[in-house]
C-alpha positions in Angstrom: 146.9 80.2 70.9 144.1 78.3 72.8 141.2 80.1 74.7 140.6 79.0 78.5 137.6 79.5 80.9 138.3 79.5 84.6 134.3 78.4 84.8 132.6 81.1 86.9 130.7 82.7 84.7 130.1 86.6 84.6 127.1 87.8 86.4 124.4 89.4 84.4 122.8 92.4 85.9 119.0 93.7 85.5 118.1 97.1 86.3 114.7 97.3 88.1 112.8 100.3 88.5 111.1 101.1 91.6 107.2 102.7 92.6 105.8 103.2 95.6 102.4 101.3 97.1 101.9 102.8 100.7 104.6 101.6 103.4 106.3 99.5 100.1 108.5 100.1 97.3 108.6 97.3 94.5 111.1 97.2 92.8 110.4 95.0 88.7 112.2 93.6 86.5 111.5 94.6 82.8 113.6 91.4 81.5 112.7 88.7 84.5 108.4 89.7 84.9 108.5 86.6 87.5 111.6 88.7 89.7 110.0 91.4 92.3 111.8 93.0 95.5 109.3 95.0 97.7 110.5 97.2 100.7 108.6 98.1 103.4 109.5 102.2 103.9 108.4 102.0 108.0 109.1 98.5 108.9 112.5 97.7 106.9 111.1 94.3 105.9 112.1 93.0 102.5 110.5 90.4 100.7 112.1 89.2 97.4 110.4 86.7 94.6 113.4 85.9 92.9 110.8 83.8 90.3 113.4 81.3 88.0 115.7 84.1 87.8 119.9 83.7 88.5 120.1 87.5 87.3 121.7 90.5 90.0 119.1 92.4 90.4 119.9 96.5 91.1 117.2 98.8 91.7 116.7 102.6 92.0 113.5 104.4 93.5 113.2 108.4 92.9 110.1 109.8 94.8 107.3 111.8 92.6 105.9 113.1 95.8 105.7 117.4 95.3 104.5 119.2 98.1 102.7 122.2 97.0 102.4 124.1 99.7 106.0 124.8 99.5 105.7 127.1 96.7 104.7 130.6 96.6 103.4 133.0 94.0 105.3 136.0 95.3 
């Protein structure tokens, strides 16, 4: 039995973690050091610095802001 390929390469997926700097959420890839996706939270502008990567990049960002005024001691 021979194994045939269709010529379609399976996409490699890298998961990026985002952090916030001012109005921007910046996603960086832990594998592709030259990859960045920047999203401006106010203007919705998106900038992608792909570098040499051909991987599919996904990402997540969880805001780490806590409003301490919403907690009470009662």
